[in-house]
C-alpha positions, 0 to 999 in steps of 0.5 A: 137481969130482971125479967118482966111478965109477958102479959102485964109487964110486972117483975117476975120472981122465981125460976129464971125460965119463968115467963109470967108472974102468975097463972092468971097472966099465963092463962090470959096471954095464952087465951089471947094467942090462941083465940080465933082471929076472925068471925069466919074461923070462929063460925067454922070451928063452932060448926065442926064442934057441933058436927063432932058432938052429933056424930059422937052422940049417935056413934057410941059403939064406934060403928053404927047407922042413922038416917039423914033426917036424924042428923039434920034434926040435930043440926048436922051441917053436911058442908063441914068436915075435916077430911075425906077418905076414899077406900080401895073399894071406892067408898067415900067417908067424910070425917069430922076429926075421928068421927066419920060417916058414909052415905048408904042407900035410902038416905041412911048413913053408916057411922064409924070411928077412926082408931087413932 
């Protein structure tokens, strides 16, 4: 039985479990499948990525402290995070993937990195 490429429809030569005729077709197919389907999703993902880059740059040692004005000057958006962790002691941490922060007094923020 002849198999055809899932991307371009050309005949596939090679292993019987092969789905694409070339790496280019495989990449094009997967890029179409995995792209953000709406502008809203793309914008949210971009904001999360930006927040993550900012936290990572300020938190190179895995634990640190910064100010709200420093975060805001770099373009950090406090409305976008991936999860919230409430500790037994009542502290609330906001995380963007494995980079987190907690509000301290006087507009200071504690930065942490979650060990995975």
